[in-house]
C-alpha positions as CSV (number, residue, x, y, z in Angstrom):
1,M,-1.4,-13.6,9.5
2,K,2.2,-12.7,10.0
3,I,3.8,-10.9,7.0
4,D,7.2,-9.4,6.3
5,G,8.5,-7.3,3.5
6,G,10.4,-4.3,2.5
7,C,11.6,-2.1,-0.4
8,Q,13.0,-3.2,-3.7
9,C,16.6,-2.4,-2.8
10,G,16.4,-4.2,0.6
11,G,17.4,-1.1,2.6
12,I,14.1,-1.1,4.5
13,T,12.4,-4.1,6.0
14,F,9.3,-4.6,8.2
15,E,7.1,-7.2,9.7
16,A,3.4,-7.0,10.7
17,E,0.3,-9.0,11.7
18,I,-2.6,-8.4,9.3
19,D,-6.1,-9.7,8.7
20,P,-5.9,-11.2,5.2
21,Q,-9.6,-10.4,4.7
22,G,-8.8,-6.7,5.0
23,I,-7.0,-6.3,1.7
24,N,-8.5,-3.7,-0.6
25,I,-8.0,-2.1,-4.0
26,C,-8.1,1.7,-3.9
27,H,-9.0,3.6,-7.0
28,C,-8.7,7.1,-5.6
29,T,-6.8,9.7,-7.6
30,D,-4.1,10.0,-4.9
31,C,-3.4,6.3,-5.1
32,Q,-3.3,6.5,-8.9
33,A,-0.8,9.3,-8.8
34,F,1.4,7.8,-6.0
35,S,1.6,4.4,-7.6
36,G,1.9,5.6,-11.2
37,S,-0.8,3.0,-12.0
38,A,-4.6,2.6,-12.2
39,F,-5.0,1.7,-8.5
40,R,-3.1,0.7,-5.4
41,I,-3.6,-2.3,-3.1
42,G,-3.1,-2.2,0.7
43,V,-3.9,-3.8,4.0
44,A,-4.2,-2.3,7.4
45,A,-2.0,-3.4,10.4
46,P,-2.6,-2.0,13.9
47,A,0.4,0.1,15.0
48,K,1.0,-2.3,17.8
49,D,1.4,-5.1,15.2
50,F,3.8,-3.3,12.9
51,K,7.5,-3.2,13.3
52,L,10.1,-1.4,11.2
53,K,13.1,-3.8,11.3
54,S,15.7,-1.9,9.3
55,G,16.3,1.2,7.4
56,K,15.1,4.8,7.6
57,P,12.2,5.6,5.3
58,K,11.3,9.0,3.9
59,T,7.9,10.5,4.6
60,Y,5.7,12.8,2.4
61,I,2.6,14.4,4.1
62,K,-0.4,14.5,1.8
63,T,-3.7,16.2,2.6
64,A,-6.5,13.9,1.4
65,E,-9.8,14.9,-0.1
66,T,-11.3,14.4,3.4
67,G,-8.9,16.9,4.9
68,A,-7.0,14.3,6.8
69,K,-3.2,14.6,6.7
70,R,-1.6,11.3,5.8
71,A,2.1,10.2,5.9
72,Q,3.0,8.5,2.7
73,V,6.2,6.5,3.6
74,F,8.7,5.2,1.0
75,C,12.3,4.2,0.6
76,P,14.5,7.2,-0.1
77,D,16.9,5.1,-2.3
78,C,14.7,3.0,-4.6
79,G,11.3,4.8,-4.1
80,T,9.3,1.7,-3.1
81,H,6.1,2.8,-1.4
82,L,5.9,1.0,1.9
83,Y,2.9,2.2,3.9
84,A,0.7,5.2,4.9
85,T,-0.4,6.3,8.3
86,A,-1.6,9.4,10.2
87,A,0.7,12.3,9.8
88,E,1.2,12.8,13.5
89,K,3.1,9.9,15.2
90,K,0.8,10.1,18.2
91,D,-2.3,9.5,15.9
92,A,-0.7,6.6,14.0
93,T,-2.9,3.8,15.2
94,V,-2.9,1.9,11.8
95,Y,-0.3,1.4,9.2
96,R,-1.8,0.8,5.7
97,I,0.9,-1.5,4.1
98,R,1.3,-1.4,0.4
99,F,0.8,-4.8,-1.3
100,G,3.9,-4.6,-3.5
101,A,6.1,-4.3,-0.4
102,I,4.7,-7.5,1.2
103,G,6.8,-10.7,0.8
104,Q,3.7,-12.9,1.0
105,R,1.7,-11.1,-1.6
106,R,1.1,-14.3,-3.7
107,E,-0.9,-15.7,-0.8
108,L,-3.1,-12.6,-0.5
109,T,-6.2,-11.7,-2.5
110,P,-8.1,-8.3,-2.3
111,T,-11.5,-8.6,-0.8
112,S,-13.0,-5.2,-1.6
113,Q,-12.5,-2.0,-3.7
114,I,-12.9,1.6,-2.7
115,W,-13.2,5.0,-4.4
116,C,-14.5,3.2,-7.5
117,R,-15.9,6.5,-8.8
118,S,-12.3,7.3,-9.8
119,A,-11.6,3.9,-11.3
120,A,-10.1,3.8,-14.8
121,P,-13.0,2.7,-17.1
122,W,-11.1,-0.4,-18.4
123,V,-10.4,-1.8,-14.9
124,R,-13.6,-3.9,-14.6
125,G,-12.9,-5.6,-17.9
126,I,-9.2,-6.3,-17.3
127,A,-9.6,-10.1,-17.6
128,S,-10.7,-9.6,-21.3
129,I,-7.4,-7.8,-22.2
130,P,-5.0,-10.3,-24.0
131,A,-2.3,-11.5,-21.6
132,K,1.1,-13.1,-21.9
133,E,3.1,-15.0,-19.2
134,K,6.2,-13.1,-20.0
135,Q,7.1,-10.0,-22.1
């Protein structure tokens, strides 16, 4: 599936080809901290199918629990998280695109969850929490 997207302020845009069956929810503590939320949703795109169309993102290198160094890429102006990839450009074979930066996110549904040992205890029961259509 072809997608496009970018940051909140519009300074950075991208396009990619993804497998919509590959969307997952990550509950790891890094994703919680980076997103400021209980989890983060992403989808992988092969590097050959990812194109940065405009803007110059900023990169933060994080060493994961596994020891792998990952480039966390975001807009330097509005802070929108865009994607993660290998820290070394030569090793960047996959771009893990952040769900909130994808223009077609209403058409996409997560198909799996990872790092569930770190999940907030209330996440599995989120449907039972009272909800409103607007604030």
